[in-house]
Kinemage of the C-alpha trace (Angstrom):
@kinemage 1
@onewidth
@group {chain A} dominant
@subgroup {mainchain}
@vectorlist {calphas} color= white
{ca met a 1} P 114.507 58.614 70.533
{ca arg a 2} L 116.366 55.374 71.050
{ca gly a 3} L 117.627 55.039 67.376
{ca asp a 4} L 117.167 52.306 64.821
{ca leu a 5} L 118.449 48.858 65.827
{ca his a 6} L 120.795 47.096 63.430
{ca gln a 7} L 122.564 43.779 63.437
{ca ala a 8} L 125.169 42.667 60.821
{ca glu a 9} L 128.473 40.887 60.488
{ca phe a 10} L 131.635 42.886 59.854
{ca ala a 11} L 135.170 41.622 59.872
{ca gly a 12} L 133.860 38.188 61.070
{ca arg a 13} L 131.985 39.635 64.025
{ca gln a 14} L 128.253 40.098 64.778
{ca val a 15} L 127.704 43.671 65.680
{ca met a 16} L 124.484 45.012 67.425
{ca trp a 17} L 124.157 48.765 67.288
{ca arg a 18} L 121.718 51.738 67.248
{ca his a 19} L 121.824 54.309 64.602
{ca trp a 20} L 120.276 57.792 64.428
{ca pro a 21} L 120.130 58.327 60.685
{ca arg a 22} L 120.914 61.947 59.583
{ca pro a 23} L 121.256 62.421 55.803
{ca gly a 24} L 124.489 64.066 55.209
{ca gly a 25} L 125.317 63.935 58.945
{ca arg a 26} L 128.908 63.533 60.168
{ca pro a 27} L 129.434 59.937 61.033
{ca val a 28} L 130.215 59.377 64.749
{ca leu a 29} L 131.012 56.164 66.656
{ca ala a 30} L 129.710 56.354 70.234
{ca leu a 31} L 130.779 53.811 72.899
{ca his a 32} L 128.848 53.472 76.158
{ca cys a 33} L 129.953 52.887 79.749
{ca ala a 34} L 130.012 49.621 81.662
{ca leu a 35} L 126.549 48.127 82.631
{ca ser a 36} L 124.910 50.215 79.878
{ca his a 37} L 124.240 49.798 76.208
{ca gly a 38} L 124.066 51.771 72.968
{ca ala a 39} L 120.891 53.600 73.873
{ca glu a 40} L 123.000 55.624 76.384
{ca trp a 41} L 123.563 58.108 73.510
{ca ser a 42} L 119.900 58.774 72.788
{ca gly a 43} L 120.009 62.204 74.439
{ca leu a 44} L 123.176 63.314 72.600
{ca ala a 45} L 121.761 62.014 69.307
{ca gly a 46} L 118.503 63.928 69.812
{ca ser a 47} L 120.324 67.197 70.515
{ca arg a 48} L 122.850 67.031 67.748
{ca pro a 49} L 121.023 66.480 64.410
{ca glu a 50} L 124.224 67.241 62.444
{ca leu a 51} L 125.732 63.975 63.670
{ca ala a 52} L 124.954 60.504 62.398
{ca ile a 53} L 125.619 58.561 65.551
{ca his a 54} L 126.301 54.797 65.574
{ca ala a 55} L 126.363 53.239 68.996
{ca pro a 56} L 127.189 49.542 69.390
{ca asp a 57} L 126.465 47.349 72.336
{ca leu a 58} L 129.875 46.410 73.620
{ca ala a 59} L 130.810 42.843 74.440
{ca gly a 60} L 128.604 41.351 77.216
{ca his a 61} L 126.216 44.335 77.130
{ca gly a 62} L 122.851 45.066 75.646
{ca arg a 63} L 121.752 42.617 73.045
{ca met a 64} L 125.125 40.998 72.719
{ca pro a 65} L 125.716 37.460 74.095
{ca glu a 66} L 126.238 37.174 77.777
{ca trp a 67} L 129.832 36.972 78.876
{ca asp a 68} L 131.130 33.436 78.865
{ca gly a 69} L 133.604 34.005 81.647
{ca arg a 70} L 136.560 33.548 79.399
{ca thr a 71} L 136.478 36.087 76.615
{ca asp a 72} L 138.695 39.261 76.788
{ca leu a 73} L 135.773 41.718 77.100
{ca his a 74} L 137.898 44.776 76.492
{ca gly a 75} L 139.637 43.344 73.585
{ca glu a 76} L 136.440 42.019 72.041
{ca ser a 77} L 134.760 45.429 72.560
{ca thr a 78} L 137.617 47.071 70.774
{ca ala a 79} L 137.304 44.552 67.859
{ca leu a 80} L 133.545 45.368 67.654
{ca ala a 81} L 134.319 49.139 67.677
{ca arg a 82} L 136.974 48.558 65.024
{ca ala a 83} L 134.537 46.694 62.749
{ca leu a 84} L 131.757 49.277 63.022
{ca ala a 85} L 134.174 52.227 62.623
{ca gly a 86} L 135.450 50.626 59.308
{ca arg a 87} L 131.911 50.216 58.140
{ca ile a 88} L 130.594 53.728 58.851
{ca gly a 89} L 133.755 55.475 57.658
{ca gly a 90} L 134.237 53.399 54.605
{ca gly a 91} L 137.746 52.437 55.809
{ca gly a 92} L 138.559 56.251 56.525
{ca pro a 93} L 138.690 57.977 59.907
{ca val a 94} L 135.592 58.835 61.936
{ca asp a 95} L 134.965 60.809 65.138
{ca val a 96} L 134.698 58.699 68.174
{ca ile a 97} L 132.940 59.481 71.502
{ca gly a 98} L 133.487 57.264 74.474
{ca his a 99} L 132.210 57.318 78.096
{ca ser a 100} L 133.981 55.486 80.937
{ca leu a 101} L 134.632 51.981 79.643
{ca gly a 102} L 133.804 53.289 76.230
{ca gly a 103} L 136.365 56.001 76.499
{ca thr a 104} L 139.047 53.421 77.165
{ca val a 105} L 137.881 51.382 74.209
{ca ala a 106} L 137.979 54.538 72.067
{ca leu a 107} L 141.564 55.254 73.188
{ca arg a 108} L 142.654 51.676 72.492
{ca leu a 109} L 141.037 51.810 69.075
{ca ala a 110} L 143.003 55.044 68.253
{ca leu a 111} L 146.209 53.404 69.427
{ca glu a 112} L 145.777 50.116 67.574
{ca ser a 113} L 143.982 51.462 64.427
{ca pro a 114} L 144.982 55.107 64.098
{ca gly a 115} L 143.652 55.321 60.525
{ca leu a 116} L 140.127 54.751 61.698
{ca thr a 117} L 139.953 57.661 64.164
{ca arg a 118} L 139.851 61.399 63.540
{ca arg a 119} L 138.701 63.366 66.674
{ca leu a 120} L 138.279 61.757 70.058
{ca val a 121} L 135.849 62.820 72.785
{ca leu a 122} L 136.743 60.964 75.957
{ca val a 123} L 134.232 61.296 78.769
{ca glu a 124} L 135.919 60.140 81.905
{ca pro a 125} L 137.773 57.256 80.270
{ca val a 126} L 138.395 54.905 83.298
{ca leu a 127} L 142.043 54.017 82.568
{ca phe a 128} L 142.688 53.864 86.355
{ca ala a 129} L 146.263 52.713 85.890
{ca ala a 130} L 147.149 56.200 84.646
{ca ala a 131} L 146.684 57.417 88.280
{ca arg a 132} L 148.720 54.824 90.059
{ca ala a 133} L 151.307 57.429 91.246
{ca ser a 134} L 148.658 59.856 92.520
{ca ala a 135} L 147.284 60.261 96.138
{ca ala a 136} L 143.876 59.179 94.768
{ca trp a 137} L 145.143 55.620 94.021
{ca ala a 138} L 144.971 54.028 97.485
{ca pro a 139} L 141.337 55.176 98.250
{ca phe a 140} L 140.279 53.956 94.834
{ca val a 141} L 141.825 50.553 95.430
{ca asp a 142} L 139.932 50.249 98.737
{ca gln a 143} L 136.633 51.023 97.173
{ca his a 144} L 137.275 48.849 94.181
{ca arg a 145} L 138.305 45.891 96.475
{ca glu a 146} L 134.969 46.183 98.259
{ca val a 147} L 133.069 45.675 94.921
{ca glu a 148} L 135.439 42.796 94.019
{ca thr a 149} L 134.912 41.051 97.206
{ca leu a 150} L 131.091 41.299 97.041
{ca val a 151} L 131.116 39.980 93.480
{ca ala a 152} L 133.286 36.972 94.498
{ca arg a 153} L 130.794 36.194 97.248
{ca gly a 154} L 127.894 36.327 94.847
{ca glu a 155} L 126.329 39.337 96.569
{ca thr a 156} L 125.511 41.015 93.365
{ca gln a 157} L 122.903 43.431 94.735
{ca ala a 158} L 125.324 44.665 97.388
{ca ala a 159} L 128.120 44.860 94.794
{ca leu a 160} L 125.937 46.891 92.512
{ca arg a 161} L 125.009 49.233 95.323
{ca ala a 162} L 128.645 49.788 96.276
{ca phe a 163} L 129.554 50.336 92.612
{ca leu a 164} L 126.786 52.938 92.015
{ca ser a 165} L 127.565 54.744 95.182
{ca val a 166} L 130.743 55.896 93.469
{ca trp a 167} L 130.141 55.571 89.738
{ca gly a 168} L 126.360 56.010 89.368
{ca ala a 169} L 124.211 59.071 89.375
{ca gly a 170} L 123.216 58.787 93.039
{ca asp a 171} L 121.120 55.752 92.330
{ca asp a 172} L 120.332 52.985 94.815
{ca pro a 173} L 119.478 49.704 92.988
{ca ala a 174} L 116.187 49.565 94.925
{ca gly a 175} L 115.143 52.888 93.462
{ca leu a 176} L 115.908 51.972 89.852
{ca pro a 177} L 113.229 50.686 87.379
{ca pro a 178} L 113.134 46.895 88.110
{ca gln a 179} L 114.205 45.938 84.616
{ca leu a 180} L 117.239 48.244 84.662
{ca ala a 181} L 118.278 47.044 88.189
{ca thr a 182} L 118.056 43.445 87.017
{ca tyr a 183} L 120.047 44.156 83.893
{ca met a 184} L 122.839 45.863 85.817
{ca gln a 185} L 122.934 43.327 88.634
{ca ala a 186} L 123.300 40.463 86.223
{ca arg a 187} L 126.308 42.218 84.625
{ca ile a 188} L 128.069 43.586 87.702
{ca arg a 189} L 130.782 40.828 87.287
{ca leu a 190} L 131.738 42.551 83.965
{ca val a 191} L 133.318 45.314 86.093
{ca met a 192} L 135.892 42.874 87.392
{ca ala a 193} L 136.300 41.238 84.088
{ca ile a 194} L 137.780 44.437 82.594
{ca asp a 195} L 139.842 45.155 85.644
{ca ala a 196} L 143.173 43.912 84.122
{ca val a 197} L 143.013 46.453 81.345
{ca leu a 198} L 141.647 49.436 83.407
{ca ala a 199} L 143.593 49.028 86.643
{ca arg a 200} L 146.654 47.081 85.518
{ca asp a 201} L 146.934 48.214 81.876
{ca ser a 202} L 147.326 44.721 80.568
{ca ala a 203} L 146.614 46.041 77.061
{ca gly a 204} L 149.549 48.398 77.267
{ca leu a 205} L 147.613 51.600 76.569
{ca leu a 206} L 150.057 53.441 78.773
{ca arg a 207} L 153.181 51.969 77.173
{ca pro a 208} L 156.100 54.451 76.535
{ca ala a 209} L 155.637 56.749 73.575
{ca gly a 210} L 152.133 55.300 72.862
{ca leu a 211} L 149.843 58.094 73.784
{ca glu a 212} L 152.448 60.672 72.598
{ca gly a 213} L 152.026 59.177 69.180
{ca leu a 214} L 148.327 60.061 68.911
{ca thr a 215} L 148.432 63.273 66.912
{ca gly a 216} L 144.715 63.831 66.401
{ca pro a 217} L 142.716 66.241 68.565
{ca val a 218} L 141.323 64.825 71.818
{ca leu a 219} L 138.724 66.423 74.156
{ca leu a 220} L 138.886 65.061 77.630
{ca ile a 221} L 135.659 65.720 79.629
{ca glu a 222} L 135.075 65.200 83.303
{ca gly a 223} L 132.571 66.067 85.947
{ca gly a 224} L 133.580 68.506 88.734
{ca glu a 225} L 132.126 66.184 91.382
{ca ser a 226} L 133.508 63.020 89.947
{ca pro a 227} L 135.679 60.652 92.251
{ca pro a 228} L 139.342 62.174 92.767
{ca ile a 229} L 140.908 59.431 90.734
{ca ile a 230} L 139.191 60.774 87.618
{ca ala a 231} L 141.012 64.190 87.844
{ca ala a 232} L 144.277 62.291 88.532
{ca leu a 233} L 144.075 60.021 85.504
{ca met a 234} L 142.819 62.908 83.263
{ca ala a 235} L 145.726 64.955 84.215
{ca glu a 236} L 148.060 62.179 83.132
{ca leu a 237} L 146.349 61.668 79.835
{ca ala a 238} L 146.273 65.354 79.121
{ca ala a 239} L 150.056 65.537 79.838
{ca arg a 240} L 150.775 62.826 77.352
{ca leu a 241} L 148.312 63.383 74.449
{ca pro a 242} L 149.826 66.002 72.196
{ca arg a 243} L 146.602 67.668 71.150
{ca ala a 244} L 144.414 67.128 74.163
{ca arg a 245} L 142.386 69.764 76.016
{ca arg a 246} L 140.386 69.262 79.155
{ca ala a 247} L 136.835 70.406 80.035
{ca val a 248} L 135.256 70.222 83.415
{ca ile a 249} L 131.397 70.339 83.817
{ca pro a 250} L 130.678 71.879 87.253
{ca gly a 251} L 128.334 69.985 89.490
{ca ala a 252} L 128.523 66.776 87.262
{ca gly a 253} L 129.610 63.332 88.335
{ca his a 254} L 130.627 60.246 86.367
{ca met a 255} L 127.306 59.769 84.699
{ca leu a 256} L 127.343 63.227 83.133
{ca pro a 257} L 126.118 62.052 79.661
{ca val a 258} L 122.800 61.319 81.492
{ca thr a 259} L 122.718 63.941 84.144
{ca his a 260} L 124.318 66.839 82.222
{ca gly a 261} L 123.350 66.040 78.578
{ca ala a 262} L 122.989 69.697 77.540
{ca glu a 263} L 126.447 70.674 78.722
{ca leu a 264} L 127.969 67.638 77.037
{ca ser a 265} L 126.110 68.388 73.796
{ca ala a 266} L 127.479 71.890 73.645
{ca leu a 267} L 131.016 70.694 74.200
{ca val a 268} L 130.640 68.078 71.472
{ca arg a 269} L 129.250 70.538 69.087
{ca asp a 270} L 132.025 72.971 69.525
{ca phe a 271} L 134.752 70.396 69.378
{ca leu a 272} L 133.544 68.438 66.381
{ca gly a 273} L 132.625 71.582 64.565
{ca gln a 274} L 136.228 72.745 64.438
{ca gly a 275} L 136.825 70.706 61.196
{ca ala a 276} L 138.622 67.551 60.131
């Protein structure tokens, strides 16, 4: 159940997205992780018929044009999310779900366009800079540098293997379906292209009094087996977001929307069912 494919221009941007139509369903914007695409949300859409989910392909992903090496991918992804949120909400607020990269885009959207977001579900939003003061920071930098070095050398298969060993679902690229492995390997450099925002906070998501000004409800979801830097950054976000609460899914890792879909679905149902 991969949803209906759509393409249209909003706010001067071509947007590609999947939509799971639900007459009378609550409109939800769902934003995928790096190296993925909008179909990541097929499982959630299939289990939550009360939600009309719209899931765009973020910049450089899915059916969007390949990255040109210059475009601000995170900024452009946020602009795409903003355009689609404005369409599905008719200019009013909508619920937003984001995973990993998509979680940081959702957070940026809420900060830059607060009138477009209502409730946020952030599944391990990888705003690594939030954990710079933690003990988890140095080990993360070492692992991240390994991927960066391999990408710079053009060793994309090795880079993807190193990346998935931490952020995948236990996958080895050699064991993935060939089409998926090719897709991910061709886009591994996108991980470094968004590094300035995620690891150095070039977009200012952690600026003083910024997160504290987000007064809408936020659900922070993490896996109990995720890398230590996730718990560290989630603690910082929870401390600064006024109406945030955390949920941990035991046994899950970073790819919990794929590996623990039923548990995620239940959390989303309970959180979004609490009203406006």
